[in-house]
C-alpha positions as CSV (number, residue, x, y, z in Angstrom):
1,M,17.8,38.7,-31.1
2,D,19.4,40.1,-27.9
3,A,23.0,41.2,-28.3
4,N,23.7,40.8,-24.6
5,P,23.0,37.3,-23.2
6,R,23.3,38.6,-19.6
7,I,20.5,41.0,-20.2
8,R,18.4,38.2,-21.6
9,T,19.1,36.1,-18.4
10,I,18.2,38.9,-16.1
11,G,15.0,39.5,-18.1
12,L,14.0,35.8,-17.8
13,G,14.7,35.9,-14.0
14,M,12.5,39.0,-13.6
15,L,9.7,37.3,-15.5
16,L,10.0,34.3,-13.2
17,L,10.0,36.5,-10.1
18,A,6.9,38.3,-11.4
19,A,5.2,35.0,-12.1
20,L,6.0,33.8,-8.5
21,T,4.5,36.9,-7.0
22,S,1.6,37.4,-9.5
23,P,-1.6,38.5,-7.7
24,R,-3.5,36.0,-9.9
25,T,-1.9,33.1,-8.0
26,R,-1.6,32.9,-4.2
27,A,2.1,32.7,-3.3
28,Q,1.5,29.5,-1.3
29,D,0.3,27.8,-4.4
30,R,3.8,27.8,-5.7
31,V,6.5,25.8,-4.0
32,Q,10.2,25.5,-4.6
33,I,11.4,21.9,-4.4
34,D,14.8,20.5,-5.2
35,S,14.0,20.0,-8.9
36,G,12.2,23.2,-9.6
37,V,9.1,25.3,-8.9
38,I,5.7,23.7,-8.9
39,E,2.3,25.2,-8.9
40,G,-0.6,23.4,-7.2
41,V,-4.4,24.0,-7.2
42,P,-6.9,24.6,-4.4
43,G,-8.2,21.4,-2.9
44,V,-11.9,20.4,-2.6
45,N,-11.9,21.2,1.1
46,P,-11.4,24.7,2.3
47,G,-7.8,25.6,3.1
48,I,-6.3,22.5,1.3
49,R,-3.8,22.8,-1.5
50,A,-3.2,19.9,-3.9
51,F,0.0,19.3,-5.8
52,K,-0.5,16.4,-8.2
53,G,1.8,14.5,-10.6
54,I,5.1,15.6,-9.0
55,P,8.0,13.6,-10.4
56,Y,10.1,12.1,-7.6
57,A,12.5,10.1,-9.9
58,A,13.5,10.1,-13.5
59,P,11.2,8.1,-15.9
60,P,12.4,4.4,-15.7
61,V,12.4,3.9,-19.4
62,G,15.0,2.7,-22.0
63,G,18.3,2.2,-20.2
64,L,16.7,3.0,-16.8
65,R,14.2,0.1,-17.1
66,W,14.9,-2.3,-14.2
67,R,17.4,0.0,-12.5
68,E,17.3,1.8,-9.2
69,P,15.3,5.0,-9.4
70,Q,17.5,7.9,-10.6
71,P,17.3,11.6,-9.8
72,V,14.8,13.9,-11.6
73,V,16.3,16.3,-14.2
74,P,15.6,19.8,-12.8
75,W,13.3,22.1,-14.9
76,T,13.2,25.8,-15.3
77,G,10.1,28.0,-15.0
78,V,7.0,26.8,-13.2
79,R,5.7,23.3,-13.6
80,K,1.9,22.8,-13.2
81,A,1.0,20.2,-10.6
82,D,-2.7,20.0,-11.3
83,E,-3.2,16.5,-12.6
84,F,-2.2,12.9,-11.6
85,G,0.8,11.4,-13.3
86,P,0.3,8.2,-15.3
87,R,-0.2,5.0,-13.4
88,A,2.3,2.1,-13.7
89,M,2.1,-0.4,-16.5
90,Q,-0.8,-2.9,-15.7
91,G,-3.7,-4.7,-17.3
92,F,-7.4,-4.6,-16.3
93,I,-7.1,-6.7,-13.2
94,Y,-9.4,-5.4,-10.5
95,S,-12.7,-4.1,-11.7
96,D,-13.5,-2.2,-8.6
97,M,-10.6,0.2,-9.3
98,I,-11.4,3.6,-10.8
99,F,-8.7,5.9,-12.1
100,R,-8.4,9.6,-12.7
101,D,-5.1,9.6,-14.6
102,K,-4.5,9.4,-18.3
103,G,-3.6,5.8,-18.4
104,P,-0.7,3.4,-17.8
105,S,2.9,4.2,-18.7
106,E,6.4,3.1,-17.9
107,D,6.9,6.8,-17.0
108,C,5.0,6.5,-13.8
109,L,7.2,7.7,-10.9
110,Y,5.0,10.5,-9.6
111,L,3.6,11.5,-6.3
112,N,0.9,13.9,-4.9
113,V,0.8,16.2,-1.9
114,W,-2.3,17.6,-0.1
115,T,-1.4,20.1,2.6
116,P,-3.4,22.4,4.9
117,A,-0.3,24.4,5.8
118,K,-0.3,28.1,5.1
119,T,3.5,28.5,5.5
120,A,6.5,26.2,5.1
121,G,7.4,26.3,8.8
122,E,4.4,24.5,10.4
123,K,6.0,21.1,10.7
124,L,2.8,19.1,10.4
125,P,2.7,15.3,10.6
126,V,3.1,13.6,7.2
127,M,1.1,10.6,6.1
128,F,2.7,8.6,3.2
129,W,0.2,6.4,1.4
130,I,1.1,3.3,-0.6
131,H,-1.8,1.9,-2.7
132,G,-2.8,-1.7,-3.0
133,G,-3.5,-3.9,-5.9
134,G,-1.5,-7.1,-5.4
135,F,1.7,-5.4,-6.8
136,Q,0.0,-5.8,-10.2
137,A,-2.5,-3.0,-10.5
138,G,-3.5,0.3,-8.8
139,S,-2.8,4.0,-8.8
140,S,-2.6,7.0,-6.5
141,S,-5.3,8.6,-8.6
142,E,-8.1,6.3,-7.3
143,P,-10.8,8.6,-5.8
144,R,-11.4,6.3,-2.7
145,Q,-7.9,7.2,-1.5
146,D,-7.9,10.9,-2.4
147,G,-5.9,12.8,0.3
148,D,-7.9,16.0,0.3
149,H,-10.3,15.3,3.2
150,L,-7.7,13.5,5.4
151,A,-5.5,16.5,5.1
152,S,-8.2,18.6,6.7
153,K,-7.3,16.8,9.9
154,G,-4.1,18.8,10.1
155,V,-1.7,16.4,8.3
156,V,0.2,16.6,5.0
157,V,-0.9,13.6,2.9
158,V,1.5,12.1,0.2
159,S,0.5,9.4,-2.2
160,I,2.7,7.7,-4.7
161,N,2.8,5.6,-7.8
162,Y,5.5,2.9,-8.1
163,R,6.5,0.2,-10.6
164,M,4.5,-3.1,-10.5
165,G,4.5,-6.6,-11.9
166,I,7.3,-7.5,-14.3
167,F,8.5,-3.9,-14.4
168,G,8.7,-3.7,-10.6
169,F,10.2,-7.0,-9.7
170,L,12.1,-8.7,-12.5
171,A,15.3,-10.4,-11.2
172,H,17.9,-11.7,-13.6
173,P,21.6,-12.7,-13.1
174,D,22.8,-9.9,-15.4
175,L,20.7,-7.4,-13.5
176,T,22.2,-8.7,-10.3
177,R,25.7,-8.3,-11.7
178,E,25.2,-4.7,-13.0
179,S,23.4,-3.5,-9.8
180,G,26.5,-3.0,-7.6
181,H,24.5,-4.6,-4.7
182,A,24.6,-8.2,-5.8
183,A,20.9,-8.1,-6.0
184,S,18.1,-7.4,-8.5
185,G,14.3,-7.1,-8.5
186,N,12.4,-5.1,-5.8
187,Y,12.3,-2.0,-8.0
188,A,8.9,-1.3,-6.7
189,I,10.2,-1.1,-3.1
190,M,13.2,1.0,-4.2
191,D,10.7,3.4,-5.8
192,Q,8.9,3.7,-2.4
193,I,12.2,4.3,-0.7
194,A,13.1,6.9,-3.3
195,A,9.7,8.7,-2.7
196,L,10.4,8.6,1.1
197,R,13.8,10.2,0.5
198,W,12.0,12.8,-1.6
199,V,9.8,13.5,1.4
200,Q,12.8,14.0,3.6
201,R,14.3,16.5,1.2
202,N,11.1,18.4,0.2
203,I,8.1,18.0,2.5
204,G,9.2,20.9,4.7
205,A,8.4,23.3,1.8
206,F,4.8,22.1,2.1
207,G,4.6,22.6,5.8
208,G,5.3,19.0,6.7
209,D,7.7,17.6,9.2
210,P,10.3,15.2,7.7
211,G,10.9,13.9,11.2
212,N,7.3,12.7,11.7
213,V,6.4,10.6,8.7
214,T,3.9,7.8,9.0
215,I,3.9,5.1,6.2
216,F,0.5,3.5,5.6
217,G,-1.1,1.3,3.0
218,E,-3.7,-1.3,2.3
219,S,-3.3,-4.8,0.9
220,A,-0.1,-4.6,-1.2
221,G,0.4,-1.2,0.4
222,S,0.3,-2.9,3.8
223,Y,2.7,-5.6,2.5
224,S,4.9,-2.8,1.5
225,V,4.8,-1.4,5.1
226,S,6.0,-4.7,6.3
227,F,8.8,-4.7,3.7
228,L,9.9,-1.2,4.6
229,M,9.9,-1.9,8.3
230,T,12.6,-4.5,7.7
231,S,14.5,-2.8,4.8
232,P,17.9,-1.4,5.7
233,P,17.8,1.3,3.0
234,A,14.5,2.5,4.5
235,R,15.7,2.8,8.0
236,G,15.2,6.3,9.5
237,L,12.9,7.5,6.7
238,F,9.6,7.1,8.7
239,A,8.6,7.3,12.4
240,K,5.3,5.4,12.5
241,A,3.5,2.7,10.5
242,I,-0.1,1.7,9.7
243,G,-0.8,-1.6,8.1
244,E,-4.3,-2.2,6.7
245,S,-4.8,-5.9,5.7
246,G,-1.5,-7.6,4.9
247,S,2.1,-8.4,5.4
248,F,4.7,-10.7,3.9
249,F,4.2,-13.4,6.5
250,R,2.2,-16.4,5.4
251,T,1.0,-19.8,6.3
252,R,2.5,-22.9,4.7
253,D,-0.7,-23.2,2.6
254,T,-0.8,-19.7,1.1
255,D,-1.6,-20.4,-2.5
256,D,0.7,-17.8,-4.1
257,D,4.2,-19.1,-3.4
258,R,5.6,-16.0,-5.2
259,L,4.6,-13.4,-2.6
260,D,8.2,-13.6,-1.5
261,M,11.1,-15.7,-2.7
262,P,14.9,-16.0,-2.5
263,L,17.0,-14.2,-5.1
264,A,18.2,-17.3,-6.8
265,K,14.7,-18.5,-7.5
266,A,13.6,-15.1,-8.7
267,E,16.6,-15.0,-11.1
268,R,15.6,-18.4,-12.6
269,L,12.1,-17.0,-13.2
270,G,13.6,-13.9,-14.8
271,L,15.8,-16.0,-17.1
272,R,12.8,-18.0,-18.2
273,F,10.8,-14.8,-18.8
274,A,13.6,-13.4,-21.0
275,K,13.9,-16.6,-22.9
276,T,10.2,-16.6,-23.6
277,L,10.5,-13.1,-25.0
278,G,13.5,-14.2,-27.2
279,A,15.8,-11.7,-25.5
280,G,19.4,-12.9,-25.0
281,S,20.7,-9.8,-23.3
282,L,19.7,-6.9,-21.1
283,A,20.0,-4.6,-24.0
284,E,17.5,-6.6,-26.0
285,L,15.2,-6.8,-23.0
286,R,15.3,-3.0,-22.5
287,A,14.8,-2.4,-26.2
288,L,11.5,-4.3,-26.3
289,P,8.2,-2.3,-26.2
290,A,6.7,-2.1,-22.8
291,D,3.3,-3.4,-24.2
292,A,5.0,-6.6,-25.4
293,I,6.5,-7.2,-22.0
294,L,3.3,-6.6,-20.3
295,R,1.3,-8.9,-22.6
296,L,3.6,-11.8,-21.8
297,Q,3.3,-11.2,-18.1
298,L,-0.5,-11.1,-18.3
299,S,-0.6,-14.2,-20.5
300,G,0.4,-16.6,-17.7
301,G,0.3,-16.6,-13.9
302,A,3.8,-18.0,-13.8
303,F,5.1,-14.5,-14.5
304,K,3.2,-12.7,-11.7
305,M,6.4,-11.5,-10.0
306,T,6.4,-9.8,-6.5
307,A,8.9,-9.0,-3.8
308,I,12.2,-10.8,-3.3
309,F,14.3,-11.6,-0.3
310,D,17.3,-10.2,-2.1
311,G,19.7,-9.4,0.8
312,F,19.9,-5.7,-0.2
313,V,16.4,-4.1,-0.2
314,M,15.2,-6.8,2.2
315,P,17.2,-9.2,4.4
316,A,17.6,-12.6,2.8
317,D,15.6,-14.0,5.8
318,S,13.2,-11.2,6.7
319,V,11.2,-13.4,9.0
320,A,14.3,-14.0,11.1
321,A,15.0,-10.3,11.1
322,W,11.6,-9.6,12.7
323,R,12.1,-12.4,15.2
324,A,15.4,-10.9,16.2
325,G,14.0,-7.4,16.5
326,R,15.9,-6.0,13.5
327,Q,12.8,-4.3,12.1
328,A,12.0,-0.6,12.6
329,H,11.1,0.0,16.2
330,V,8.2,2.4,15.5
331,P,4.6,2.5,16.8
332,L,2.4,0.3,14.7
333,L,-1.4,0.5,14.1
334,A,-2.7,-2.5,12.1
335,G,-5.6,-4.8,11.5
336,W,-7.9,-6.2,8.8
337,T,-11.6,-6.4,7.7
338,A,-13.9,-8.9,9.2
339,D,-14.8,-10.5,5.9
340,E,-11.5,-10.4,3.9
341,Q,-12.7,-13.2,1.6
342,R,-15.9,-14.9,0.6
343,A,-16.7,-18.4,1.6
344,S,-16.4,-19.4,-2.1
345,A,-12.8,-18.4,-2.1
346,T,-11.8,-21.4,0.1
347,F,-12.3,-24.2,-2.4
348,G,-13.9,-22.5,-5.4
349,S,-17.5,-23.6,-4.6
350,K,-20.3,-21.0,-4.9
351,R,-21.8,-21.8,-1.5
352,P,-20.2,-24.6,0.5
353,T,-22.3,-27.1,2.5
354,A,-21.1,-28.7,5.7
355,K,-20.5,-31.9,3.8
356,S,-18.5,-30.3,0.9
357,F,-16.5,-28.1,3.3
358,I,-15.5,-31.1,5.5
359,A,-14.6,-33.2,2.5
360,K,-12.5,-30.6,0.8
361,T,-10.8,-29.7,4.1
362,R,-9.8,-33.3,4.6
363,Q,-8.5,-33.5,1.0
364,K,-6.4,-30.3,1.3
365,Y,-5.0,-30.6,4.8
366,G,-4.6,-34.3,5.3
367,D,-3.3,-35.2,8.7
368,R,-4.0,-31.6,9.8
369,A,-7.6,-31.6,8.8
370,D,-9.0,-32.6,12.2
371,T,-7.3,-29.6,13.9
372,V,-8.4,-27.3,11.0
373,L,-12.1,-28.5,11.4
374,E,-11.9,-27.9,15.2
375,L,-10.8,-24.3,14.5
376,Y,-13.2,-23.8,11.6
377,P,-16.2,-26.0,12.5
378,A,-19.0,-27.1,10.1
379,G,-21.8,-28.5,12.2
380,S,-24.4,-27.0,9.8
381,D,-24.4,-25.5,6.3
382,D,-24.6,-22.0,7.8
383,E,-21.7,-22.7,10.0
384,A,-19.8,-24.1,7.1
385,V,-20.3,-20.9,5.1
386,R,-19.0,-18.8,8.0
387,S,-16.0,-21.1,8.6
388,A,-15.2,-21.3,4.9
389,G,-15.0,-17.5,4.7
390,D,-13.0,-17.3,7.9
391,L,-10.5,-19.9,6.6
392,A,-10.2,-18.1,3.2
393,G,-9.7,-14.7,4.9
394,D,-7.1,-16.1,7.3
395,Q,-5.1,-17.7,4.6
396,F,-5.4,-14.6,2.4
397,I,-4.7,-11.7,4.7
398,A,-5.7,-12.1,8.4
399,Y,-3.0,-14.4,9.6
400,S,-0.2,-12.5,7.8
401,T,-1.3,-9.2,9.4
402,W,-1.7,-10.9,12.8
403,R,1.8,-12.2,12.6
404,M,3.3,-8.8,11.8
405,I,1.4,-7.3,14.8
406,E,2.5,-10.1,17.1
407,L,6.2,-9.8,16.2
408,Q,6.1,-6.1,16.5
409,L,4.6,-6.6,19.9
410,E,7.3,-9.1,20.9
411,T,10.4,-7.5,19.5
412,G,9.5,-4.0,18.2
413,Q,9.9,-2.0,21.5
414,S,7.1,0.4,20.6
415,P,3.3,0.7,21.2
416,V,1.0,-1.5,19.1
417,Y,-2.7,-0.8,18.3
418,R,-4.9,-3.4,16.6
419,Y,-8.3,-3.0,15.0
420,S,-11.0,-5.0,13.2
421,F,-13.0,-3.2,10.6
422,D,-16.5,-4.7,11.1
423,R,-18.8,-2.4,9.2
424,K,-20.9,-4.2,6.7
425,C,-20.7,-1.7,3.9
426,P,-23.6,-0.9,1.7
427,V,-22.8,-1.2,-2.0
428,A,-24.5,0.1,-5.1
429,P,-26.7,-2.4,-7.1
430,G,-24.6,-4.2,-9.7
431,R,-21.3,-3.2,-8.1
432,I,-18.3,-5.5,-8.6
433,I,-16.5,-6.4,-5.3
434,N,-13.2,-8.4,-5.4
435,G,-13.9,-9.3,-9.0
436,A,-17.4,-10.7,-8.5
437,P,-20.9,-9.2,-8.5
438,A,-22.1,-8.0,-5.1
439,T,-25.0,-10.0,-3.6
440,G,-27.8,-7.7,-2.8
441,L,-26.8,-4.5,-1.0
442,D,-24.4,-6.0,1.5
443,V,-21.3,-8.1,1.1
444,G,-20.0,-7.7,4.6
445,A,-16.8,-5.9,5.7
446,A,-15.0,-6.9,2.5
447,H,-11.3,-6.5,1.6
448,A,-10.5,-2.9,0.8
449,S,-13.9,-1.6,2.0
450,D,-12.2,0.3,4.8
451,I,-10.1,2.5,2.5
452,P,-12.7,5.3,1.8
453,Y,-13.6,5.4,5.5
454,A,-10.0,6.1,6.5
455,F,-9.7,8.8,3.9
456,G,-13.1,10.4,4.4
457,D,-13.9,9.7,0.7
458,L,-17.3,8.1,0.9
459,A,-18.7,10.8,-1.3
460,Y,-16.6,9.5,-4.2
461,S,-18.5,6.2,-4.3
462,S,-21.5,7.1,-6.4
463,G,-24.7,5.1,-6.0
464,V,-23.8,3.7,-2.6
465,L,-26.6,4.1,-0.1
466,W,-24.5,5.4,2.7
467,E,-26.1,5.7,6.1
468,P,-25.4,8.3,8.8
469,A,-23.4,5.6,10.7
470,D,-21.0,5.3,7.7
471,W,-20.2,9.0,7.8
472,K,-19.8,8.9,11.6
473,L,-17.4,5.9,11.4
474,S,-15.4,7.6,8.6
475,E,-15.0,10.7,10.7
476,A,-13.8,8.6,13.6
477,M,-11.3,6.6,11.5
478,E,-9.8,9.7,9.9
479,T,-9.3,11.2,13.4
480,Y,-7.8,8.0,14.8
481,W,-5.4,7.7,11.9
482,S,-4.4,11.3,11.9
483,N,-4.0,11.3,15.7
484,F,-1.7,8.3,15.4
485,A,0.3,10.1,12.8
486,R,0.7,13.1,15.0
487,T,1.6,11.4,18.3
488,G,1.9,7.6,17.9
489,N,-1.4,7.2,19.8
490,P,-4.8,7.2,18.0
491,N,-6.7,8.5,21.0
492,G,-8.1,12.0,21.3
493,P,-11.1,14.1,22.4
494,G,-14.5,12.9,21.4
495,L,-13.4,9.3,20.4
496,P,-14.0,6.0,22.2
497,E,-10.9,5.0,24.0
498,W,-8.5,2.7,22.0
499,P,-6.3,0.7,24.3
500,Q,-2.9,-0.6,23.4
501,Y,-2.7,-4.2,22.2
502,N,-0.7,-6.2,24.7
503,R,-0.7,-9.5,26.6
504,E,-1.2,-7.9,30.0
505,D,-4.5,-6.3,29.1
506,G,-5.8,-9.4,27.3
507,Y,-5.0,-8.4,23.7
508,Q,-7.6,-5.7,23.3
509,V,-8.9,-5.1,19.7
510,Q,-10.7,-1.9,18.6
511,H,-13.8,-2.9,16.6
512,L,-14.6,-0.3,14.0
513,D,-18.4,-0.4,13.2
514,A,-21.5,1.7,13.4
515,S,-20.8,1.6,17.1
516,I,-17.1,1.5,18.0
517,S,-16.2,-0.9,20.8
518,T,-13.3,-2.7,22.4
519,A,-13.1,-6.5,23.1
520,P,-10.4,-9.1,23.8
521,E,-9.0,-10.8,20.7
522,K,-11.1,-13.7,19.3
523,H,-9.7,-16.7,17.5
524,R,-6.2,-16.4,18.8
525,E,-6.0,-20.2,18.7
526,R,-6.4,-20.1,14.9
527,Y,-3.4,-17.8,14.4
528,E,-1.2,-19.6,16.9
529,F,-2.0,-22.9,15.0
530,W,-1.0,-21.4,11.7
531,S,2.1,-19.8,13.2
532,A,3.3,-23.1,14.7
533,D,2.4,-25.0,11.5
534,A,4.4,-22.6,9.4
535,A,7.4,-22.9,11.7
536,K,7.5,-26.6,11.0
537,V,8.3,-26.0,7.3
538,G,10.6,-23.0,7.9
539,K,8.1,-20.2,7.0
């Protein structure tokens, strides 16, 4: 035992210094962040370094369950950052998701960084990815959204995990009282904001520019983009936004009325959830095993909780905030896939006929049915199949994304770029897409099929019969996305020109396909109808 503790401290410091400068590890593989030293690993692509599983907040367990994310406890020594952190608590929900982490856990607040920078002073643009999964499932460890290849475009890529489902959105009157903000729920969005604040404090050490952060996400990740753009606590934490398929706007007929709700309604749902669990206090709720809480959530759709208009994280009337121009005035690039939903998703039939589509449309839409059938005609069975898919896709994702784009165009005071992902992606035989078996080798430009193209991660999709056109399109999308992150404009050398989306030029849309082209917006009358229709009932 050392008689002199000061000598022991100096000795440990010298060992740490030796470790940081050891010839066995490149100096740039070790980075000092505000919570300690981390050691990454070489990326798959040359010149890329990957840092995986970095904690950006304390584990939200025990007394921290259903609280704002808290600071990380600093560590001593060097922390390995060579594997993905656990994904958030979730069930088996989307069978097309593949994970590379060790499984679900409440201890899930981790992020990953891929950087091409050789030094800390390069000030590269930062792309901050938010995964999808309906706020119920997903993880940053999915291979189709690996940041390694995208980082080769000269950007620092960050991807995050965040709380989901009941752990990410439970509201309760007692949680509201203890919060100090007169609000509860929206822990998932608070996690995203905490991760953005981590980026502001630390990304410079990885060669990134905290003043040039682009948030981007798909599906629930794109919904998150729309939430963050109107969230007061998120203001100033990002400079640009990319939304791929989704926002919180919806038609009056959107099936899931829980996509967004006022705080009082969310609190009532939380009280009912606690009562079903037999918990009479927050202490009892927090003492329950996470698995028991998750089982109850998964046992019934009534407990599928998502974002809340709480008046703190998000304005109580976020739609009004966008209309009044109180969202973030940042450049926006957004769009959706051409085949967001299958025809069978409209009314549950396997393949609608003209007769069945017309009958079910009249049954569902009542006195609005004639207008709906004008917009989604069914003069033949083939036309009915196309219209059924269009109607399902519009209700599911397309209209909400269009509405975000339109409002940013009207009140956002920044450039807007719109795309349509049209590539009919080949899929491996037997592949499950959106929870159902793929038909043949082609299911169209399906929901989420654009993700691996934007990341350059086609190689991770084993068994898919990719064609040269797919690799070419992926290269173009990566370049468009990274150019936008760099300058707020997706254009650059070697790419087809992408015009801004605006009224003066006829609402030009960039069509991303085997051959990239530009064309005026189609079907504007559909979205204007849904917008006017939603306004009649205050949505």
